[in-house]
Backbone as CSV, one residue per row, in Angstrom:
resi,resn,N_x,N_y,N_z,CA_x,CA_y,CA_z,C_x,C_y,C_z
1,MET,-30.921,-52.813,-2.933,-30.909,-51.647,-2.077,-31.066,-52.108,-0.630
2,PRO,-30.044,-51.933,0.168,-30.116,-52.401,1.560,-31.288,-51.814,2.345
3,ASP,-31.626,-50.566,2.099,-32.722,-49.976,2.875,-34.095,-50.478,2.429
4,TRP,-34.133,-51.322,1.399,-35.381,-51.930,0.963,-35.615,-53.275,1.639
5,GLU,-34.623,-53.786,2.359,-34.741,-55.093,2.992,-35.596,-54.997,4.250
6,ILE,-36.464,-55.984,4.417,-37.352,-56.064,5.572,-37.041,-57.366,6.295
7,SER,-36.745,-57.275,7.570,-36.416,-58.481,8.327,-37.659,-59.364,8.478
8,GLU,-37.423,-60.633,8.650,-38.523,-61.579,8.835,-39.349,-61.205,10.066
9,ASN,-38.683,-60.774,11.113,-39.395,-60.372,12.331,-40.357,-59.221,12.063
10,ALA,-39.986,-58.331,11.162,-40.812,-57.157,10.881,-42.118,-57.520,10.183
11,TRP,-42.083,-58.504,9.296,-43.302,-58.820,8.535,-44.100,-59.998,9.075
12,LYS,-43.455,-60.887,9.800,-44.133,-62.120,10.205,-45.369,-61.874,11.071
13,SER,-45.290,-60.946,12.010,-46.449,-60.693,12.872,-47.595,-60.046,12.108
14,ILE,-47.279,-59.337,11.050,-48.305,-58.711,10.209,-48.986,-59.774,9.339
15,ALA,-48.209,-60.710,8.838,-48.706,-61.707,7.878,-49.872,-62.531,8.415
16,ILE,-49.875,-62.798,9.697,-50.930,-63.660,10.239,-52.317,-63.038,10.150
17,SER,-52.363,-61.713,9.972,-53.669,-61.045,9.892,-54.102,-60.760,8.454
18,LEU,-53.343,-61.229,7.479,-53.624,-60.921,6.079,-54.144,-62.145,5.329
19,ALA,-54.915,-61.874,4.296,-55.391,-62.941,3.406,-55.322,-62.437,1.972
20,LEU,-54.800,-63.270,1.106,-54.740,-62.995,-0.335,-55.203,-64.247,-1.074
21,PRO,-55.580,-64.107,-2.346,-55.989,-65.287,-3.111,-54.947,-66.403,-3.109
22,ASP,-53.675,-66.041,-3.141,-52.607,-67.029,-3.056,-51.896,-66.836,-1.718
23,PRO,-52.090,-67.742,-0.785,-51.469,-67.597,0.537,-49.944,-67.480,0.479
24,ASN,-49.343,-67.985,-0.590,-47.890,-67.889,-0.740,-47.419,-66.469,-1.026
25,ASP,-48.334,-65.541,-1.277,-47.977,-64.148,-1.533,-48.163,-63.252,-0.312
26,VAL,-48.708,-63.776,0.752,-48.999,-62.959,1.930,-47.745,-62.303,2.475
27,HIS,-46.625,-63.012,2.467,-45.389,-62.428,2.997,-44.966,-61.182,2.214
28,VAL,-45.294,-61.142,0.934,-44.941,-59.984,0.109,-45.718,-58.754,0.576
29,LEU,-47.017,-58.910,0.758,-47.839,-57.810,1.247,-47.417,-57.419,2.659
30,ALA,-47.150,-58.394,3.517,-46.738,-58.096,4.889,-45.432,-57.306,4.914
31,ALA,-44.490,-57.686,4.069,-43.219,-56.959,3.997,-43.430,-55.540,3.470
32,ALA,-44.325,-55.386,2.506,-44.621,-54.052,1.978,-45.226,-53.169,3.061
33,ILE,-46.120,-53.723,3.858,-46.727,-52.961,4.950,-45.666,-52.613,5.990
34,ALA,-44.862,-53.590,6.396,-43.823,-53.363,7.401,-42.801,-52.328,6.935
35,GLY,-42.528,-52.327,5.646,-41.539,-51.399,5.093,-42.112,-50.080,4.630
36,HIS,-43.406,-49.874,4.865,-44.074,-48.634,4.446,-43.901,-48.379,2.948
37,ALA,-44.013,-49.446,2.177,-43.864,-49.344,0.721,-45.074,-48.657,0.100
38,ASP,-44.826,-47.958,-0.980,-45.892,-47.330,-1.752,-46.481,-48.309,-2.764
39,CYS,-45.662,-49.305,-3.156,-46.121,-50.214,-4.199,-45.444,-51.571,-4.068
40,ILE,-46.042,-52.533,-4.760,-45.454,-53.845,-4.979,-45.281,-53.961,-6.483
41,VAL,-44.099,-54.360,-6.914,-43.802,-54.477,-8.339,-43.961,-55.944,-8.737
42,THR,-44.968,-56.197,-9.559,-45.258,-57.565,-9.991,-46.151,-57.547,-11.222
43,ARG,-46.093,-58.636,-11.960,-47.052,-58.833,-13.048,-48.234,-59.668,-12.545
44,ASN,-48.142,-60.126,-11.337,-49.131,-61.022,-10.741,-50.266,-60.214,-10.092
45,HIS,-50.968,-59.447,-10.885,-52.034,-58.587,-10.365,-53.207,-59.380,-9.782
46,GLN,-53.491,-60.549,-10.304,-54.660,-61.304,-9.847,-54.530,-61.751,-8.388
47,ASP,-53.319,-61.914,-7.905,-53.153,-62.359,-6.520,-53.001,-61.201,-5.534
48,PHE,-53.058,-59.973,-6.041,-53.001,-58.781,-5.201,-54.177,-57.872,-5.568
49,PRO,-55.393,-58.245,-5.154,-56.598,-57.504,-5.541,-56.543,-56.030,-5.114
50,ALA,-56.996,-55.181,-6.006,-57.002,-53.740,-5.746,-57.762,-53.399,-4.468
51,SER,-58.845,-54.124,-4.187,-59.635,-53.831,-2.988,-58.816,-54.055,-1.710
52,ILE,-57.995,-55.068,-1.685,-57.147,-55.342,-0.516,-55.980,-54.364,-0.477
53,MET,-55.382,-54.097,-1.623,-54.234,-53.190,-1.662,-54.634,-51.778,-1.226
54,ALA,-55.828,-51.362,-1.612,-56.298,-50.015,-1.266,-56.405,-49.838,0.248
55,ILE,-56.808,-50.868,0.941,-56.912,-50.805,2.405,-55.561,-50.437,3.021
56,HIS,-54.500,-50.914,2.407,-53.153,-50.704,2.932,-52.418,-49.560,2.236
57,GLY,-53.076,-48.910,1.286,-52.454,-47.791,0.575,-51.284,-48.202,-0.281
58,ILE,-51.360,-49.391,-0.850,-50.262,-49.922,-1.659,-50.755,-50.149,-3.087
59,ASP,-50.022,-49.611,-4.037,-50.338,-49.812,-5.448,-49.611,-51.042,-5.968
60,ILE,-50.162,-51.634,-7.001,-49.504,-52.722,-7.711,-49.033,-52.157,-9.042
61,LEU,-47.730,-52.250,-9.291,-47.165,-51.714,-10.527,-46.529,-52.824,-11.345
62,ASP,-46.752,-52.769,-12.634,-46.068,-53.639,-13.574,-44.586,-53.252,-13.573
63,PRO,-43.671,-54.203,-13.715,-42.250,-53.864,-13.711,-41.866,-52.780,-14.722
64,ASP,-42.455,-52.813,-15.909,-42.142,-51.806,-16.918,-42.541,-50.411,-16.437
65,GLU,-43.721,-50.309,-15.859,-44.188,-49.028,-15.330,-43.271,-48.546,-14.206
66,PHE,-42.868,-49.458,-13.322,-41.991,-49.094,-12.209,-40.656,-48.559,-12.713
67,ILE,-40.051,-49.262,-13.664,-38.748,-48.832,-14.189,-38.852,-47.465,-14.833
68,VAL,-39.875,-47.243,-15.639,-40.046,-45.943,-16.295,-40.261,-44.838,-15.253
69,ASN,-41.030,-45.138,-14.215,-41.219,-44.146,-13.147,-39.893,-43.805,-12.485
70,GLN,-39.076,-44.829,-12.211,-37.769,-44.574,-11.595,-36.878,-43.776,-12.538
71,TRP,-36.951,-44.105,-13.809,-36.165,-43.388,-14.825,-36.536,-41.911,-14.802
72,ASP,-37.823,-41.631,-14.737,-38.271,-40.242,-14.739,-37.856,-39.503,-13.468
73,LEU,-37.739,-40.225,-12.362,-37.333,-39.607,-11.097,-35.822,-39.416,-10.981
74,GLU,-35.070,-40.412,-11.419,-33.612,-40.413,-11.245,-32.941,-40.903,-12.526
75,ASN,-33.104,-40.147,-13.604,-32.674,-40.664,-14.899,-31.180,-40.969,-14.981
76,VAL,-30.332,-40.188,-14.360,-28.892,-40.445,-14.441,-28.551,-41.770,-13.762
77,SER,-29.089,-42.006,-12.572,-28.814,-43.260,-11.852,-29.347,-44.468,-12.616
78,VAL,-30.531,-44.343,-13.156,-31.124,-45.466,-13.888,-30.355,-45.727,-15.177
79,MET,-29.992,-44.675,-15.894,-29.204,-44.874,-17.116,-27.868,-45.522,-16.793
80,ALA,-27.230,-45.111,-15.705,-25.957,-45.714,-15.307,-26.138,-47.199,-14.998
81,ALA,-27.241,-47.549,-14.347,-27.506,-48.958,-14.040,-27.690,-49.760,-15.325
82,PHE,-28.440,-49.235,-16.278,-28.635,-49.943,-17.545,-27.350,-50.011,-18.353
83,LYS,-26.558,-48.960,-18.289,-25.266,-48.978,-18.983,-24.402,-50.101,-18.411
84,GLY,-24.396,-50.250,-17.090,-23.649,-51.326,-16.454,-24.184,-52.697,-16.830
85,MET,-25.509,-52.843,-16.883,-26.117,-54.116,-17.286,-25.682,-54.484,-18.703
86,ARG,-25.741,-53.511,-19.589,-25.378,-53.776,-20.979,-23.898,-54.123,-21.091
87,ALA,-23.047,-53.442,-20.319,-21.606,-53.694,-20.363,-21.257,-55.115,-19.909
88,ARG,-22.063,-55.675,-19.006,-21.804,-57.039,-18.527,-22.186,-58.103,-19.555
89,ARG,-22.925,-57.725,-20.553,-23.358,-58.691,-21.574,-22.281,-58.747,-22.656
90,LYS,-21.282,-59.600,-22.451,-20.097,-59.610,-23.310,-20.040,-60.763,-24.299
91,LYS,-20.865,-61.774,-24.108,-20.763,-62.942,-24.976,-22.098,-63.242,-25.620
92,PRO,-22.447,-62.661,-26.689,-21.708,-61.593,-27.374,-22.088,-60.218,-26.810
93,ALA,-21.253,-59.268,-27.100,-21.553,-57.881,-26.709,-22.828,-57.450,-27.424
94,GLU,-23.625,-56.644,-26.752,-24.898,-56.210,-27.328,-24.845,-54.734,-27.702
95,SER,-25.414,-54.436,-28.853,-25.620,-53.035,-29.203,-26.771,-52.515,-28.357
96,VAL,-26.961,-51.224,-28.356,-28.078,-50.648,-27.624,-29.388,-51.214,-28.168
97,GLU,-29.494,-51.338,-29.465,-30.727,-51.875,-30.063,-30.948,-53.328,-29.663
98,ASP,-29.885,-54.134,-29.648,-30.011,-55.525,-29.194,-30.513,-55.571,-27.755
99,PHE,-29.940,-54.717,-26.918,-30.323,-54.649,-25.514,-31.794,-54.255,-25.387
100,ALA,-32.221,-53.265,-26.164,-33.616,-52.827,-26.145,-34.538,-53.964,-26.587
101,ARG,-34.145,-54.701,-27.614,-34.962,-55.830,-28.075,-35.083,-56.903,-26.997
102,THR,-34.001,-57.144,-26.267,-34.040,-58.114,-25.165,-35.046,-57.667,-24.110
103,LEU,-35.045,-56.382,-23.791,-36.008,-55.849,-22.824,-37.438,-56.017,-23.334
104,GLU,-37.653,-55.737,-24.606,-38.996,-55.916,-25.187,-39.449,-57.374,-25.099
105,LYS,-38.540,-58.303,-25.394,-38.872,-59.725,-25.325,-39.253,-60.129,-23.905
106,ASN,-38.748,-59.388,-22.938,-39.045,-59.666,-21.535,-40.159,-58.769,-20.993
107,ARG,-41.004,-58.305,-21.900,-42.216,-57.531,-21.583,-41.919,-56.201,-20.902
108,LEU,-40.881,-55.522,-21.376,-40.536,-54.189,-20.886,-40.457,-53.211,-22.063
109,PRO,-41.563,-53.036,-22.807,-41.513,-52.202,-24.012,-41.251,-50.720,-23.730
110,ALA,-41.815,-50.170,-22.691,-41.588,-48.749,-22.395,-40.150,-48.520,-21.953
111,THR,-39.605,-49.461,-21.215,-38.199,-49.375,-20.816,-37.310,-49.457,-22.054
112,ALA,-37.636,-50.351,-22.962,-36.869,-50.471,-24.205,-36.877,-49.157,-24.981
113,GLN,-38.021,-48.500,-25.012,-38.109,-47.216,-25.713,-37.215,-46.172,-25.037
114,LYS,-37.207,-46.146,-23.703,-36.339,-45.216,-22.976,-34.867,-45.495,-23.309
115,ILE,-34.508,-46.778,-23.404,-33.130,-47.158,-23.757,-32.792,-46.625,-25.145
116,ARG,-33.706,-46.777,-26.069,-33.466,-46.288,-27.436,-33.293,-44.763,-27.448
117,GLU,-34.118,-44.061,-26.670,-34.041,-42.597,-26.619,-32.712,-42.117,-26.002
118,ALA,-32.125,-42.943,-25.146,-30.886,-42.550,-24.463,-29.681,-43.322,-25.034
119,ALA,-29.811,-43.824,-26.245,-28.793,-44.713,-26.837,-27.379,-44.130,-26.758
120,ALA,-27.225,-42.862,-26.983,-25.884,-42.264,-26.974,-25.264,-42.288,-25.585
121,LEU,-26.083,-42.418,-24.555,-25.586,-42.393,-23.177,-25.461,-43.795,-22.584
122,ILE,-26.014,-44.778,-23.284,-26.014,-46.141,-22.758,-25.127,-47.015,-23.609
């Protein structure tokens, strides 16, 4: 999404005033602040402490939770995106159930369930 991109100039001046357990993650928080993000999508919760995130009004969401939230907000767009993802998997072609199992293996169980529920459309 082009409007999700944050220029280096926008976040760099913010980054110098931030501290996280992993200094290599500071740019992520700085970009989220510069972009007025509501959340950071990551499984790396330990490096984004809730106490620091709360100061900036930014939530940390697991990717599965984020996808399901987007699905609930814009289900047609999200289903179309997943339909396109599945269509690109040609060697071998995947059934909806195969696709859902792949998502589960990649720690996206709630997303996999949504795929199963929308099988006729995906």
